[in-house]
C-alpha positions as CSV (number, residue, x, y, z in Angstrom):
1,M,-33.6,24.9,10.3
2,T,-34.0,27.0,13.2
3,A,-32.9,30.6,13.7
4,R,-30.3,29.0,15.6
5,G,-28.9,26.8,12.9
6,S,-29.2,22.7,11.6
7,P,-30.1,20.0,13.7
8,R,-26.5,18.6,13.8
9,T,-24.7,22.7,14.9
10,I,-27.4,22.6,17.4
11,F,-26.0,19.4,18.7
12,Q,-22.6,19.6,18.0
13,R,-22.7,23.6,20.3
14,A,-24.5,21.4,22.7
15,I,-21.4,18.7,22.8
16,E,-19.3,21.9,23.0
17,S,-20.7,23.0,25.4
18,Q,-21.2,20.2,27.3
19,N,-25.5,20.9,27.3
20,L,-26.1,17.2,27.1
21,V,-29.5,18.1,27.5
22,V,-29.9,19.7,24.3
23,A,-26.8,17.2,23.0
24,E,-29.7,14.2,23.8
25,L,-33.1,16.4,22.7
26,T,-31.8,17.6,18.8
27,L,-29.5,13.7,18.0
28,R,-33.1,11.7,19.1
29,A,-35.9,14.3,18.2
30,E,-34.3,16.0,15.0
31,I,-31.5,13.7,14.1
32,P,-33.3,10.4,13.0
33,R,-30.0,8.7,11.1
34,P,-26.5,9.7,13.8
35,T,-23.5,8.5,12.7
36,L,-21.2,6.4,15.2
37,E,-19.2,10.1,16.3
38,D,-22.2,11.6,16.9
39,L,-23.1,8.8,19.3
40,L,-19.6,8.8,20.9
41,D,-20.0,12.4,21.1
42,L,-23.2,11.6,22.8
43,T,-21.8,8.7,25.0
44,A,-18.5,10.7,26.0
45,L,-20.2,13.2,26.8
46,I,-22.7,11.8,29.7
47,A,-19.5,10.0,30.3
48,L,-18.8,14.0,31.8
49,K,-22.7,14.4,32.7
50,K,-24.2,11.4,34.1
51,P,-21.7,8.8,34.8
52,E,-24.9,6.6,36.6
53,R,-26.3,6.1,32.6
54,F,-22.6,5.2,31.1
55,A,-22.4,2.0,31.7
56,R,-25.1,1.1,29.6
57,V,-24.8,3.8,27.2
58,A,-21.2,2.8,26.5
59,G,-22.0,-1.1,25.9
60,R,-25.2,0.2,23.3
61,W,-22.3,2.7,21.1
62,L,-20.1,-0.6,21.3
63,L,-22.8,-2.7,19.6
64,K,-22.8,-0.8,17.7
65,Y,-19.9,0.2,16.7
66,L,-19.0,-4.0,16.2
67,E,-22.6,-3.3,13.4
68,V,-20.0,-0.8,11.6
69,A,-17.0,-1.8,12.1
70,E,-18.2,-6.2,10.8
71,D,-14.8,-7.0,10.3
72,A,-13.3,-5.8,13.5
73,T,-10.8,-8.2,15.7
74,V,-11.7,-9.7,19.2
75,D,-8.9,-7.4,20.0
76,E,-10.2,-4.5,17.8
77,A,-13.3,-5.5,20.8
78,A,-11.4,-6.0,24.0
79,F,-8.8,-2.0,22.7
80,V,-12.5,-0.3,21.7
81,A,-14.0,-1.8,25.6
82,V,-11.3,-0.1,26.9
83,S,-10.9,2.8,26.7
84,L,-14.4,3.8,26.5
85,Q,-14.2,2.4,30.3
86,A,-11.0,5.2,30.2
87,L,-14.2,8.1,29.3
88,G,-14.9,10.0,31.9
89,G,-11.8,9.7,33.8
90,R,-8.2,11.3,33.9
91,H,-7.9,10.1,30.1
92,H,-10.5,11.2,29.1
93,G,-9.6,13.4,26.3
94,R,-6.9,10.5,24.9
95,A,-10.4,7.7,25.2
96,L,-11.8,9.9,22.8
97,G,-9.2,11.0,20.3
98,S,-8.6,6.8,19.6
99,L,-12.5,5.6,19.7
100,R,-13.4,9.0,17.7
101,S,-10.6,7.6,14.7
102,L,-12.0,3.6,14.8
103,A,-15.3,5.0,13.8
104,E,-13.8,7.5,10.9
105,E,-11.9,3.7,9.8
106,A,-15.5,2.2,9.9
107,G,-17.7,5.0,9.1
108,R,-15.2,4.9,6.1
109,R,-15.1,1.2,5.1
110,R,-18.8,0.6,5.4
111,A,-19.0,3.8,3.5
112,H,-16.8,2.4,0.6
113,G,-18.3,-1.6,1.2
114,G,-16.7,-3.4,2.8
115,S,-12.9,-3.6,4.9
116,P,-9.3,-3.3,3.7
117,A,-6.9,-6.3,4.1
118,R,-5.7,-7.6,7.4
119,R,-2.0,-7.4,7.7
């Protein structure tokens, strides 16, 4: 840990201040197991700061989401894909909020060893 804080704190500050360079370096070099939410925050920041890289990064996040949310339906995957497309645009905040909720839910389901029964 440095005088500036833990790697996770440095990463969160970089995300909040929209410092893509620090966020990427910290995540890659100092956070060995980033959460789905960490990766989403970075993906959203790339949408804003480096749109030319966004399509590839968004595709990787979608794949990671589907790995974590093993019970995801095709409808859920389509919703995630559409929400990812909205990042960096007029509805960035809404899309990010939806994706964050889905990522948190998927992480909780995985941590508890499964998913709730589908309705």
